[in-house]
C-alpha positions as a LaTeX table, in Angstrom:
\begin{tabular}{lrrr}
\hline
Residue & $x$ (\AA) & $y$ (\AA) & $z$ (\AA) \\
\hline
Met1 & $-5.35$ & 6.14 & 6.74 \\
Ser2 & $-4.29$ & 3.84 & 7.51 \\
Ser3 & $-3.35$ & 3.62 & 8.68 \\
Ile4 & $-2.26$ & 6.44 & 6.38 \\
Leu5 & $-3.40$ & 7.89 & 3.13 \\
His6 & $-1.02$ & 9.83 & 0.79 \\
Pro7 & 2.41 & 10.16 & 2.37 \\
Thr8 & 3.28 & 13.57 & 3.81 \\
Arg9 & 6.43 & 15.42 & 2.77 \\
Arg10 & 8.05 & 15.71 & 6.17 \\
Ser11 & 10.53 & 14.07 & 8.56 \\
Leu12 & 13.47 & 14.57 & 6.24 \\
Leu13 & 15.73 & 15.58 & 9.13 \\
Lys14 & 14.72 & 12.50 & 11.04 \\
Thr15 & 15.37 & 10.36 & 7.99 \\
Ala16 & 18.76 & 11.98 & 7.50 \\
Gly17 & 19.62 & 11.24 & 11.13 \\
Leu18 & 18.68 & 7.56 & 10.76 \\
Ala19 & 20.69 & 7.36 & 7.58 \\
Ala20 & 23.73 & 8.90 & 9.27 \\
Gly21 & 23.45 & 6.37 & 12.07 \\
Ala22 & 23.18 & 3.53 & 9.59 \\
Leu23 & 26.30 & 4.72 & 7.75 \\
Ala24 & 28.23 & 5.13 & 10.95 \\
Thr25 & 27.44 & 1.74 & 12.40 \\
Pro26 & 26.68 & $-0.75$ & 9.60 \\
Gly27 & 28.25 & $-3.60$ & 11.49 \\
Leu28 & 26.10 & $-2.92$ & 14.50 \\
Leu29 & 22.98 & $-2.86$ & 12.44 \\
Arg30 & 23.85 & $-6.11$ & 10.63 \\
Ser31 & 24.61 & $-7.81$ & 13.93 \\
Ala32 & 20.94 & $-7.26$ & 14.94 \\
Tyr33 & 19.89 & $-9.74$ & 12.25 \\
Ala34 & 20.07 & $-12.97$ & 14.14 \\
Thr35 & 19.25 & $-16.22$ & 12.41 \\
Gly36 & 15.52 & $-16.77$ & 12.43 \\
Gln37 & 14.71 & $-13.07$ & 12.78 \\
Leu38 & 12.89 & $-10.64$ & 10.51 \\
Thr39 & 12.60 & $-6.87$ & 10.82 \\
Val40 & 9.42 & $-5.30$ & 9.37 \\
Ala41 & 8.67 & $-1.57$ & 9.12 \\
Asp42 & 5.04 & $-0.52$ & 9.53 \\
Val43 & 3.18 & 2.69 & 10.25 \\
Gly44 & 3.21 & 2.25 & 14.05 \\
Gly45 & 0.45 & 3.37 & 16.37 \\
Ala46 & $-2.83$ & 1.46 & 16.59 \\
Pro47 & $-2.44$ & $-0.08$ & 13.10 \\
Gly48 & 1.01 & $-1.30$ & 14.11 \\
Glu49 & $-0.42$ & $-3.03$ & 17.18 \\
Ala50 & $-3.10$ & $-4.67$ & 15.04 \\
Ile51 & $-0.49$ & $-5.84$ & 12.54 \\
Lys52 & 1.54 & $-7.36$ & 15.39 \\
Lys53 & $-1.45$ & $-9.31$ & 16.74 \\
Ala54 & $-2.72$ & $-10.47$ & 13.33 \\
Phe55 & 0.51 & $-11.08$ & 11.46 \\
Tyr56 & 3.79 & $-10.84$ & 13.42 \\
Asp57 & 2.92 & $-12.95$ & 16.46 \\
Pro58 & 1.08 & $-15.74$ & 14.49 \\
Phe59 & 3.89 & $-15.84$ & 11.91 \\
Glu60 & 6.48 & $-16.30$ & 14.68 \\
Lys61 & 4.34 & $-19.04$ & 16.25 \\
Ala62 & 3.89 & $-20.86$ & 12.92 \\
Thr63 & 7.49 & $-20.62$ & 11.70 \\
Gly64 & 9.74 & $-19.94$ & 14.66 \\
Ile65 & 10.98 & $-16.78$ & 12.95 \\
Lys66 & 10.88 & $-13.83$ & 15.30 \\
Val67 & 9.43 & $-10.63$ & 13.83 \\
Val68 & 10.67 & $-7.29$ & 15.09 \\
Gly69 & 8.28 & $-4.46$ & 14.14 \\
Val70 & 9.54 & $-0.89$ & 13.86 \\
Ala71 & 7.75 & 2.27 & 12.80 \\
His72 & 8.94 & 3.95 & 9.61 \\
Asp73 & 8.67 & 7.64 & 8.66 \\
Pro74 & 5.31 & 8.89 & 7.33 \\
Asp75 & 6.98 & 8.82 & 3.92 \\
Pro76 & 9.32 & 5.78 & 4.00 \\
Val77 & 10.74 & 6.08 & 0.45 \\
Thr78 & 13.93 & 7.90 & 1.40 \\
Gln79 & 14.69 & 5.52 & 4.23 \\
Phe80 & 14.02 & 2.56 & 1.92 \\
Lys81 & 16.37 & 3.86 & $-0.74$ \\
Leu82 & 19.17 & 4.81 & 1.63 \\
Gln83 & 19.36 & 1.28 & 3.03 \\
Val84 & 19.88 & $-0.21$ & $-0.42$ \\
Asp85 & 22.28 & 2.52 & $-1.59$ \\
Thr86 & 24.44 & 2.29 & 1.54 \\
Lys87 & 23.96 & $-1.45$ & 2.19 \\
Ser88 & 23.11 & $-0.52$ & 5.83 \\
Tyr89 & 19.87 & $-2.33$ & 6.44 \\
Leu90 & 17.28 & $-1.28$ & 9.03 \\
Trp91 & 14.51 & $-3.56$ & 7.81 \\
Asp92 & 13.79 & $-6.51$ & 5.52 \\
Val93 & 10.15 & $-5.71$ & 4.69 \\
Cys94 & 8.37 & $-2.35$ & 4.57 \\
Met95 & 4.68 & $-1.31$ & 4.63 \\
Val96 & 4.12 & 0.82 & 1.51 \\
Thr97 & 1.37 & 2.18 & $-0.72$ \\
Pro98 & 1.22 & 1.84 & $-4.55$ \\
Asp99 & 2.50 & 5.45 & $-4.75$ \\
His100 & 5.57 & 4.51 & $-2.68$ \\
Val101 & 6.23 & 1.56 & $-4.93$ \\
Met102 & 6.11 & 3.74 & $-8.04$ \\
Arg103 & 8.68 & 6.08 & $-6.52$ \\
Leu104 & 10.84 & 3.10 & $-5.45$ \\
Thr105 & 11.00 & 1.85 & $-9.06$ \\
Glu106 & 11.20 & 5.05 & $-11.09$ \\
Glu107 & 14.94 & 5.35 & $-11.67$ \\
Lys108 & 16.06 & 1.98 & $-10.42$ \\
Asp109 & 14.28 & $-0.83$ & $-8.65$ \\
Tyr110 & 14.81 & $-0.86$ & $-4.90$ \\
Thr111 & 12.37 & $-3.73$ & $-4.38$ \\
Val112 & 12.45 & $-7.50$ & $-4.83$ \\
Pro113 & 10.24 & $-9.69$ & $-7.04$ \\
Leu114 & 7.78 & $-11.61$ & $-4.81$ \\
Glu115 & 7.38 & $-14.50$ & $-7.21$ \\
Ile116 & 3.94 & $-15.38$ & $-5.82$ \\
Ser117 & 1.60 & $-17.34$ & $-8.05$ \\
Gly118 & $-0.72$ & $-20.29$ & $-7.95$ \\
Pro119 & $-4.18$ & $-21.05$ & $-6.57$ \\
Glu120 & $-3.62$ & $-19.17$ & $-3.34$ \\
Thr121 & $-3.82$ & $-15.88$ & $-5.24$ \\
Ala122 & $-7.27$ & $-16.59$ & $-6.74$ \\
Asp123 & $-9.15$ & $-15.04$ & $-3.82$ \\
Leu124 & $-7.28$ & $-11.72$ & $-3.86$ \\
Leu125 & $-9.16$ & $-8.66$ & $-5.12$ \\
Pro126 & $-7.96$ & $-7.30$ & $-8.47$ \\
Gly127 & $-4.78$ & $-5.22$ & $-8.26$ \\
Met128 & $-3.83$ & $-6.35$ & $-4.76$ \\
Leu129 & $-0.83$ & $-8.41$ & $-5.90$ \\
Thr130 & 1.86 & $-7.12$ & $-8.26$ \\
Ser131 & 5.30 & $-8.43$ & $-9.07$ \\
Asn132 & 6.82 & $-6.60$ & $-6.08$ \\
Trp133 & 3.98 & $-5.71$ & $-3.69$ \\
Leu134 & 1.14 & $-7.38$ & $-1.80$ \\
Gly135 & $-1.77$ & $-5.19$ & $-0.64$ \\
Phe136 & $-3.41$ & $-6.29$ & 2.60 \\
Ser137 & $-5.07$ & $-3.24$ & 4.18 \\
Val138 & $-7.63$ & $-1.29$ & 2.14 \\
Phe139 & $-8.90$ & 2.05 & 3.37 \\
Gly140 & $-11.66$ & 4.22 & 1.97 \\
Ala141 & $-11.80$ & 7.95 & 1.42 \\
Val142 & $-15.55$ & 8.35 & 1.92 \\
Met143 & $-18.28$ & 10.35 & 3.71 \\
Ala144 & $-19.89$ & 10.25 & 7.13 \\
Tyr145 & $-22.70$ & 12.06 & 8.89 \\
Arg146 & $-24.29$ & 12.18 & 12.30 \\
Thr147 & $-27.66$ & 10.48 & 12.50 \\
Asp148 & $-28.80$ & 12.71 & 15.34 \\
Lys149 & $-28.73$ & 15.60 & 12.86 \\
Tyr150 & $-30.21$ & 13.56 & 9.96 \\
Pro151 & $-32.34$ & 10.85 & 11.65 \\
Asp152 & $-34.34$ & 9.89 & 8.59 \\
Ala153 & $-31.97$ & 10.13 & 5.64 \\
Gly154 & $-28.64$ & 11.93 & 5.37 \\
Pro155 & $-26.54$ & 12.78 & 2.34 \\
Ala156 & $-26.06$ & 9.80 & 0.04 \\
Ser157 & $-23.81$ & 11.29 & $-2.67$ \\
Trp158 & $-21.27$ & 14.06 & $-3.06$ \\
Ala159 & $-23.89$ & 16.15 & $-4.82$ \\
Asp160 & $-25.89$ & 15.84 & $-1.58$ \\
Phe161 & $-22.86$ & 16.86 & 0.43 \\
Trp162 & $-22.70$ & 20.10 & $-1.57$ \\
Asp163 & $-26.47$ & 20.65 & $-1.35$ \\
Val164 & $-26.68$ & 22.98 & 1.65 \\
Ala165 & $-30.34$ & 23.75 & 1.01 \\
Lys166 & $-31.48$ & 20.10 & 1.12 \\
Phe167 & $-28.97$ & 19.17 & 3.88 \\
Pro168 & $-28.26$ & 22.21 & 5.99 \\
Gly169 & $-25.55$ & 21.72 & 8.59 \\
Arg170 & $-21.92$ & 22.12 & 9.54 \\
Arg171 & $-19.48$ & 20.51 & 7.13 \\
Gly172 & $-16.01$ & 19.20 & 7.83 \\
Phe173 & $-13.59$ & 18.90 & 4.93 \\
Tyr174 & $-9.99$ & 17.73 & 4.46 \\
Lys175 & $-7.41$ & 20.50 & 4.30 \\
Gly176 & $-4.87$ & 18.49 & 2.38 \\
Ala177 & $-6.28$ & 18.09 & $-1.16$ \\
Trp178 & $-5.67$ & 14.31 & $-1.43$ \\
Ala179 & $-9.01$ & 12.65 & $-2.39$ \\
Ala180 & $-10.81$ & 15.94 & $-1.66$ \\
Leu181 & $-10.40$ & 17.15 & $-5.25$ \\
Glu182 & $-12.10$ & 13.99 & $-6.48$ \\
Phe183 & $-15.05$ & 14.64 & $-4.19$ \\
Ala184 & $-15.48$ & 18.14 & $-5.68$ \\
Leu185 & $-15.51$ & 16.73 & $-9.18$ \\
Leu186 & $-17.96$ & 13.99 & $-8.27$ \\
Ala187 & $-20.21$ & 16.65 & $-6.78$ \\
Asp188 & $-19.98$ & 18.52 & $-10.08$ \\
Gly189 & $-21.21$ & 15.49 & $-12.03$ \\
Val190 & $-17.97$ & 13.81 & $-13.17$ \\
Ala191 & $-18.32$ & 10.03 & $-13.29$ \\
Pro192 & $-15.80$ & 8.01 & $-11.29$ \\
Lys193 & $-14.38$ & 6.43 & $-14.46$ \\
Asp194 & $-13.67$ & 9.92 & $-15.89$ \\
Leu195 & $-11.98$ & 11.47 & $-12.85$ \\
Tyr196 & $-8.35$ & 11.10 & $-13.98$ \\
Pro197 & $-6.45$ & 13.10 & $-14.92$ \\
Leu198 & $-8.05$ & 15.46 & $-12.38$ \\
Asp199 & $-9.28$ & 18.77 & $-13.68$ \\
Met200 & $-7.96$ & 20.95 & $-10.88$ \\
Asp201 & $-9.54$ & 24.14 & $-12.26$ \\
Arg202 & $-12.93$ & 22.57 & $-12.21$ \\
Ala203 & $-12.39$ & 21.02 & $-8.80$ \\
Phe204 & $-11.36$ & 24.31 & $-7.12$ \\
Lys205 & $-14.24$ & 26.13 & $-8.79$ \\
Lys206 & $-16.62$ & 23.60 & $-7.15$ \\
Leu207 & $-14.79$ & 23.90 & $-3.84$ \\
Glu208 & $-15.48$ & 27.66 & $-3.89$ \\
Glu209 & $-19.18$ & 26.79 & $-3.58$ \\
Leu210 & $-18.59$ & 24.65 & $-0.51$ \\
Lys211 & $-16.00$ & 26.85 & 1.24 \\
Pro212 & $-18.43$ & 29.18 & 3.09 \\
His213 & $-20.22$ & 26.15 & 4.57 \\
Val214 & $-17.14$ & 24.35 & 5.94 \\
Ala215 & $-17.04$ & 24.73 & 9.74 \\
Val216 & $-13.80$ & 22.73 & 10.19 \\
Trp217 & $-10.96$ & 22.04 & 7.79 \\
Trp218 & $-9.57$ & 18.88 & 9.36 \\
Thr219 & $-5.89$ & 18.08 & 9.20 \\
Ser220 & $-5.39$ & 14.48 & 10.36 \\
Gly221 & $-7.26$ & 11.20 & 10.91 \\
Ala222 & $-7.39$ & 11.83 & 14.66 \\
His223 & $-8.79$ & 15.33 & 14.07 \\
Asn224 & $-11.46$ & 13.91 & 11.75 \\
Thr225 & $-12.59$ & 11.34 & 14.33 \\
Gln226 & $-12.72$ & 14.10 & 17.00 \\
Ile227 & $-14.98$ & 16.44 & 15.05 \\
Leu228 & $-17.41$ & 13.64 & 14.16 \\
Gln229 & $-17.40$ & 12.25 & 17.67 \\
Asn230 & $-17.92$ & 15.51 & 19.54 \\
Gly231 & $-20.52$ & 16.93 & 17.14 \\
Glu232 & $-18.42$ & 19.83 & 15.93 \\
Val233 & $-19.65$ & 18.95 & 12.43 \\
Asp234 & $-22.78$ & 17.24 & 11.14 \\
Met235 & $-21.11$ & 15.68 & 8.11 \\
Ser236 & $-17.59$ & 15.32 & 6.78 \\
Asp237 & $-15.46$ & 13.58 & 4.24 \\
Thr238 & $-13.49$ & 10.97 & 6.12 \\
Trp239 & $-11.20$ & 7.97 & 6.06 \\
Ser240 & $-13.37$ & 4.92 & 6.68 \\
Ala241 & $-11.50$ & 3.66 & 9.76 \\
Arg242 & $-11.72$ & 7.14 & 11.34 \\
Ala243 & $-15.47$ & 7.30 & 10.94 \\
Tyr244 & $-15.71$ & 3.88 & 12.51 \\
Ala245 & $-13.51$ & 4.99 & 15.42 \\
Ala246 & $-16.04$ & 7.76 & 16.16 \\
Lys247 & $-18.92$ & 5.31 & 15.98 \\
Ala248 & $-17.12$ & 2.77 & 18.13 \\
Ala249 & $-16.68$ & 5.47 & 20.79 \\
Gly250 & $-20.45$ & 5.86 & 20.92 \\
Ala251 & $-21.09$ & 8.68 & 18.48 \\
Pro252 & $-24.21$ & 8.42 & 16.22 \\
Val253 & $-22.18$ & 8.29 & 13.00 \\
Lys254 & $-23.02$ & 6.60 & 9.71 \\
Thr255 & $-20.47$ & 5.93 & 6.98 \\
Val256 & $-21.55$ & 6.39 & 3.39 \\
Phe257 & $-19.30$ & 4.32 & 1.10 \\
Gln258 & $-19.21$ & 6.74 & $-1.81$ \\
Gly259 & $-15.65$ & 7.69 & $-2.77$ \\
Gly260 & $-12.27$ & 6.11 & $-3.42$ \\
Tyr261 & $-9.89$ & 3.62 & $-1.91$ \\
Ser262 & $-6.20$ & 3.04 & $-1.55$ \\
Val263 & $-4.16$ & 0.19 & $-0.08$ \\
Asp264 & $-1.27$ & $-0.41$ & 2.32 \\
Gly265 & 0.89 & $-3.42$ & 1.51 \\
Trp266 & 4.29 & $-5.05$ & 1.79 \\
Ser267 & 7.43 & $-4.84$ & $-0.33$ \\
Ile268 & 10.79 & $-6.41$ & 0.33 \\
Val269 & 13.96 & $-4.29$ & 0.51 \\
Lys270 & 16.42 & $-5.20$ & $-2.24$ \\
Asp271 & 19.28 & $-7.38$ & $-0.93$ \\
Ala272 & 17.72 & $-7.47$ & 2.55 \\
Pro273 & 19.63 & $-9.79$ & 4.96 \\
Asn274 & 16.68 & $-12.11$ & 5.63 \\
Met275 & 15.30 & $-12.60$ & 2.14 \\
Ala276 & 13.90 & $-16.16$ & 2.56 \\
Ala277 & 12.06 & $-15.20$ & 5.74 \\
Ala278 & 10.72 & $-12.06$ & 4.07 \\
His279 & 9.14 & $-14.08$ & 1.28 \\
Lys280 & 7.58 & $-16.44$ & 3.76 \\
Phe281 & 6.17 & $-13.59$ & 5.76 \\
Ile282 & 4.50 & $-11.95$ & 2.80 \\
Glu283 & 2.91 & $-15.20$ & 1.67 \\
Phe284 & 1.69 & $-15.65$ & 5.27 \\
Cys285 & $-0.01$ & $-12.24$ & 5.07 \\
Met286 & $-2.13$ & $-13.44$ & 2.11 \\
Lys287 & $-3.88$ & $-15.95$ & 4.35 \\
Pro288 & $-7.57$ & $-15.14$ & 4.86 \\
Glu289 & $-7.36$ & $-16.19$ & 8.55 \\
Gln290 & $-4.74$ & $-13.53$ & 9.22 \\
Gln291 & $-6.39$ & $-10.83$ & 7.21 \\
Gly292 & $-9.66$ & $-11.60$ & 8.93 \\
Ala293 & $-7.97$ & $-11.23$ & 12.31 \\
Tyr294 & $-6.46$ & $-7.86$ & 11.22 \\
Ser295 & $-9.70$ & $-6.42$ & 9.91 \\
Ser296 & $-11.47$ & $-7.53$ & 13.08 \\
Ile297 & $-9.19$ & $-5.20$ & 15.01 \\
Val298 & $-8.99$ & $-2.16$ & 12.75 \\
Ala299 & $-11.64$ & $-1.08$ & 10.27 \\
Asn300 & $-9.50$ & $-1.49$ & 7.14 \\
Gly301 & $-10.68$ & $-3.99$ & 4.58 \\
Pro302 & $-8.88$ & $-7.26$ & 3.67 \\
Ser303 & $-7.57$ & $-7.88$ & 0.19 \\
Asn304 & $-8.46$ & $-11.59$ & 0.40 \\
Lys305 & $-12.18$ & $-12.09$ & $-0.19$ \\
Lys306 & $-12.26$ & $-15.19$ & 1.97 \\
Ala307 & $-11.13$ & $-13.17$ & 5.01 \\
Phe308 & $-14.80$ & $-12.30$ & 5.65 \\
Asp309 & $-15.31$ & $-15.94$ & 6.64 \\
Phe310 & $-12.98$ & $-15.33$ & 9.60 \\
Met311 & $-14.72$ & $-12.34$ & 11.21 \\
Pro312 & $-18.16$ & $-11.58$ & 12.62 \\
Ala313 & $-20.83$ & $-11.09$ & 9.94 \\
Asp314 & $-21.71$ & $-7.58$ & 11.04 \\
Arg315 & $-18.05$ & $-6.51$ & 10.78 \\
Ala316 & $-18.34$ & $-6.42$ & 7.00 \\
Glu317 & $-20.74$ & $-3.47$ & 7.19 \\
Val318 & $-17.91$ & $-1.10$ & 8.15 \\
Leu319 & $-15.18$ & $-2.45$ & 5.86 \\
Pro320 & $-14.49$ & $-0.89$ & 2.44 \\
Thr321 & $-13.84$ & $-4.21$ & 0.70 \\
Ala322 & $-17.10$ & $-5.84$ & 1.75 \\
Pro323 & $-19.03$ & $-6.61$ & $-1.49$ \\
Gln324 & $-21.86$ & $-4.17$ & $-0.70$ \\
Asn325 & $-19.33$ & $-1.32$ & $-0.18$ \\
Phe326 & $-16.47$ & $-2.03$ & $-2.59$ \\
Gly327 & $-18.61$ & $-1.72$ & $-5.65$ \\
Asn328 & $-19.24$ & 1.93 & $-4.80$ \\
Leu329 & $-15.56$ & 2.87 & $-4.58$ \\
Tyr330 & $-13.03$ & 3.75 & $-7.28$ \\
Glu331 & $-9.34$ & 3.22 & $-7.01$ \\
Ile332 & $-7.51$ & 6.43 & $-6.20$ \\
Asp333 & $-4.98$ & 7.00 & $-9.00$ \\
Ser334 & $-1.61$ & 6.78 & $-7.27$ \\
Lys335 & 0.27 & 7.59 & $-10.46$ \\
Trp336 & $-1.57$ & 10.92 & $-10.89$ \\
Trp337 & $-1.14$ & 11.83 & $-7.25$ \\
Ser338 & 2.52 & 10.89 & $-7.24$ \\
Ala339 & 3.12 & 13.29 & $-10.12$ \\
Asn340 & 0.84 & 16.11 & $-8.90$ \\
Tyr341 & 0.66 & 15.87 & $-5.13$ \\
Asp342 & 2.89 & 18.87 & $-4.28$ \\
Ala343 & 1.20 & 21.13 & $-6.85$ \\
Ala344 & $-2.27$ & 20.15 & $-5.61$ \\
Val345 & $-1.43$ & 20.73 & $-1.96$ \\
Glu346 & 0.18 & 24.12 & $-2.75$ \\
Arg347 & $-2.90$ & 25.17 & $-4.65$ \\
Met348 & $-5.16$ & 24.01 & $-1.80$ \\
Gln349 & $-3.18$ & 26.10 & 0.65 \\
Glu350 & $-3.54$ & 29.14 & $-1.62$ \\
Phe351 & $-7.25$ & 28.46 & $-1.93$ \\
Leu352 & $-7.73$ & 28.34 & 1.85 \\
Leu353 & $-5.87$ & 31.67 & 2.31 \\
Gln354 & $-8.10$ & 33.50 & $-0.18$ \\
\hline
\end{tabular}
């Protein structure tokens, strides 16, 4: 995912340690905020490097404002809230999903209005700009198969994925429930528009059919890329950038854009020290040139439709927001998952132990 998909419920001890440090040395933290500097929290790793090349470095060159990128916890909500509550700021801007934003505004609003309007927003895909969040990195929860196993035609729908008679082979499937329950319902004939609220009883009943045919229950994006790349499975549900990573490494992998999507974006921390620079940065990240540069490095789709003008034509084939792909994807309901994530994961764990 993303970069990442749904945030994991871990790293609380790490978060607590960071918070303790912030409380102990607020003056030290504030002194790090030099004039003309902005601190941005992202997911780190390969996406973080791509963000630096496509957004941080060009923004600094264009404005003279230095951007310091730091990696946040897999679930940044606690860190985000602690900074505002203690007034001990680690960052100005944070990379968050719509689910994070919902949790940051449930009891009180920890974010800042972006106040972005005007003609520059016209080319954004629907839902990619809200009052306090700008989406810029769209990732798909989709399907992939190896063309050496299915050279003529592989599975083209989730019903096909479940059809072990028509498409015999080793399946991979996500162990964590997120997006996987939707695939089970789609395989059972539920239309994308009717998915939510998810019928978990129906989904797990359908998963029972697939369970004996799953060779690998994958646990992370890297694991998913590995099993597709080394041929441990013949088909799998996947995160679009992870399937592309296997293909880019030389594996005969085809992505089938049937599934859902979610988005990583930016929100500003309430009362952050460098508010003016934060607003400039987020507006800069709307630019199609910058989004095109980002999606040319990692296989996550841009939210600005004009970004495709700033990347090779064949790049669009692997990106979820390309017109030929985006129409086959539904938006994963962050509100439902925010309310039901823990229950769904617990039930998935029980299902796997049966």
